[in-house]
C-alpha positions as CSV (number, residue, x, y, z in Angstrom):
1,X,0.1,-0.1,0.0
2,X,1.5,3.4,-0.9
3,X,2.0,6.1,1.7
4,X,-0.5,8.9,1.6
5,X,1.1,12.3,0.4
6,X,-0.7,14.2,2.9
7,X,1.2,12.8,5.9
8,X,2.1,15.5,8.5
9,X,5.8,16.5,8.6
10,X,7.8,14.7,11.2
11,X,9.7,17.0,13.4
12,X,12.6,14.7,13.4
13,X,13.2,15.0,9.5
14,X,15.1,17.9,8.3
15,X,16.5,19.1,4.8
16,X,20.0,18.9,3.9
17,X,22.1,21.5,5.5
18,X,23.9,24.2,3.5
19,X,26.0,22.9,1.0
20,X,29.9,23.4,2.0
21,X,31.5,20.4,0.4
22,X,29.6,17.2,0.7
23,X,30.0,14.1,-1.2
24,X,27.6,11.9,-2.9
25,X,28.2,9.4,0.0
26,X,27.3,12.0,2.6
27,X,23.9,12.9,0.6
28,X,23.0,9.2,0.4
29,X,23.6,8.6,4.1
30,X,21.8,11.7,5.0
31,X,18.8,10.8,2.9
32,X,18.7,7.1,4.3
33,X,18.9,8.3,7.9
34,X,16.2,11.0,7.3
35,X,13.8,8.4,5.7
36,X,14.4,6.0,8.5
37,X,13.4,8.5,11.0
38,X,15.1,6.9,13.9
39,X,17.5,9.8,14.6
40,X,16.4,13.5,15.1
41,X,18.2,15.2,12.0
42,X,17.2,18.6,13.4
43,X,19.7,17.7,16.1
44,X,22.4,16.6,13.7
45,X,22.0,19.9,11.6
46,X,22.3,22.0,14.9
47,X,25.7,20.1,15.6
48,X,27.0,20.6,12.2
49,X,26.2,24.2,12.4
50,X,27.9,24.6,15.7
51,X,30.9,22.9,14.2
52,X,30.7,25.2,11.1
53,X,30.6,28.2,13.1
54,X,33.6,27.0,15.2
55,X,31.3,27.0,18.4
56,X,32.4,24.8,21.4
57,X,30.1,21.8,21.6
58,X,28.5,20.7,25.0
59,X,29.9,17.7,26.8
60,X,28.0,14.3,26.0
61,X,25.0,13.4,28.1
62,X,25.4,9.9,29.5
63,X,22.3,8.1,29.1
64,X,21.8,4.9,31.3
């Protein structure tokens, strides 16, 4: 059964970030993770933005 085109946008999905110098492999991986919906791609974009701007990342949060 085909998916409906009227689905609500998922807040975990995100468009590709601004192009700096990404490879075809990066684009394919991004699309794969984005379609899977298992990772919050908005958070990934934010981390990429922080790295691009040269800002310091927060220490990792240990989840148990």
